[in-house]
C-alpha positions as CSV (number, residue, x, y, z in Angstrom):
1,X,-34.0,-90.1,17.1
2,X,-32.5,-89.0,13.8
3,X,-35.8,-87.3,12.9
4,X,-35.7,-85.2,16.1
5,X,-32.1,-84.2,15.4
6,X,-32.9,-83.2,11.9
7,X,-35.9,-81.1,13.1
8,X,-33.8,-79.4,15.7
9,X,-31.2,-78.5,13.0
10,X,-33.9,-77.1,10.8
11,X,-35.3,-74.9,13.6
12,X,-31.9,-73.6,14.6
13,X,-31.0,-72.8,10.9
14,X,-34.2,-70.6,10.7
15,X,-33.4,-68.6,13.8
16,X,-32.6,-65.0,13.4
17,X,-29.0,-63.8,14.0
18,X,-27.5,-60.4,14.5
19,X,-29.3,-57.4,15.7
20,X,-32.5,-55.5,14.9
21,X,-33.7,-52.1,16.0
22,X,-37.4,-51.8,15.4
23,X,-39.1,-48.4,16.1
24,X,-41.9,-48.5,18.6
25,X,-44.7,-46.0,19.2
26,X,-47.0,-45.1,22.0
27,X,-50.5,-45.5,20.6
28,X,-51.9,-42.7,22.7
29,X,-49.3,-39.9,22.4
30,X,-47.5,-40.9,19.2
31,X,-44.1,-40.8,20.9
32,X,-41.6,-43.2,19.3
33,X,-38.3,-44.8,20.2
34,X,-36.2,-47.8,19.2
35,X,-35.5,-51.0,21.0
36,X,-32.4,-53.0,20.3
37,X,-32.8,-56.7,19.9
38,X,-29.6,-58.8,19.8
39,X,-30.5,-62.3,18.7
40,X,-27.0,-63.7,19.2
41,X,-26.7,-62.5,22.8
42,X,-30.5,-63.0,23.4
43,X,-31.0,-59.6,24.8
44,X,-33.2,-56.5,24.3
45,X,-31.7,-53.2,25.2
46,X,-28.9,-55.2,27.0
47,X,-31.5,-57.0,29.2
48,X,-31.7,-60.8,29.1
49,X,-34.7,-61.9,26.9
50,X,-36.7,-64.9,26.0
51,X,-37.0,-65.2,22.2
52,X,-39.4,-67.5,20.5
53,X,-41.1,-67.6,17.1
54,X,-44.2,-66.0,18.6
55,X,-42.8,-63.4,21.0
56,X,-39.9,-61.7,22.7
57,X,-40.1,-60.9,26.4
58,X,-37.8,-59.2,28.9
59,X,-37.7,-57.3,32.2
60,X,-36.2,-53.8,32.3
61,X,-34.8,-53.5,35.8
62,X,-34.5,-49.7,35.4
63,X,-38.2,-48.9,35.1
64,X,-39.5,-52.3,36.5
65,X,-41.4,-53.1,33.4
66,X,-42.1,-56.5,32.0
67,X,-42.2,-56.3,28.3
68,X,-43.7,-58.7,25.7
69,X,-43.4,-58.1,22.0
70,X,-45.7,-60.1,19.7
71,X,-43.5,-60.9,16.7
72,X,-46.5,-61.3,14.4
73,X,-48.5,-58.1,15.1
74,X,-45.8,-55.9,16.6
75,X,-47.9,-55.3,19.7
76,X,-45.7,-54.4,22.6
77,X,-47.3,-54.8,26.0
78,X,-45.7,-53.4,29.2
79,X,-46.8,-54.6,32.6
80,X,-45.6,-52.5,35.6
81,X,-46.3,-53.7,39.1
82,X,-46.9,-51.2,41.9
83,X,-48.3,-51.2,45.4
84,X,-51.6,-50.0,44.0
85,X,-51.9,-52.9,41.6
86,X,-49.8,-51.7,38.7
87,X,-50.8,-50.9,35.1
88,X,-50.5,-52.0,31.5
89,X,-49.2,-50.0,28.6
90,X,-49.8,-50.8,24.9
91,X,-47.4,-49.8,22.1
92,X,-46.9,-50.8,18.5
93,X,-43.5,-51.7,17.0
94,X,-42.7,-51.8,13.3
95,X,-41.0,-55.1,12.8
96,X,-38.6,-56.0,10.0
97,X,-39.6,-58.9,7.7
């Protein structure tokens, strides 16, 4: 039990805090924008997010997109559902180390 508690404390001490604003780019057009990640509030652009070591995911209720950011590669995948089957968009974000 003590080992589990110590492991949990080590993981939580390594978690990021504060905010980050990586720049993302559309791979096809080259257009770029920033997303705002708040690690303390667990949000991206003010939307509730799931943040793990591997990825950050959130749903943007404004555009209906489901976003997944791969924290290792910077690959940002957007899945948008529609009555015709939906579509995927692929972007790249420059993440801070």
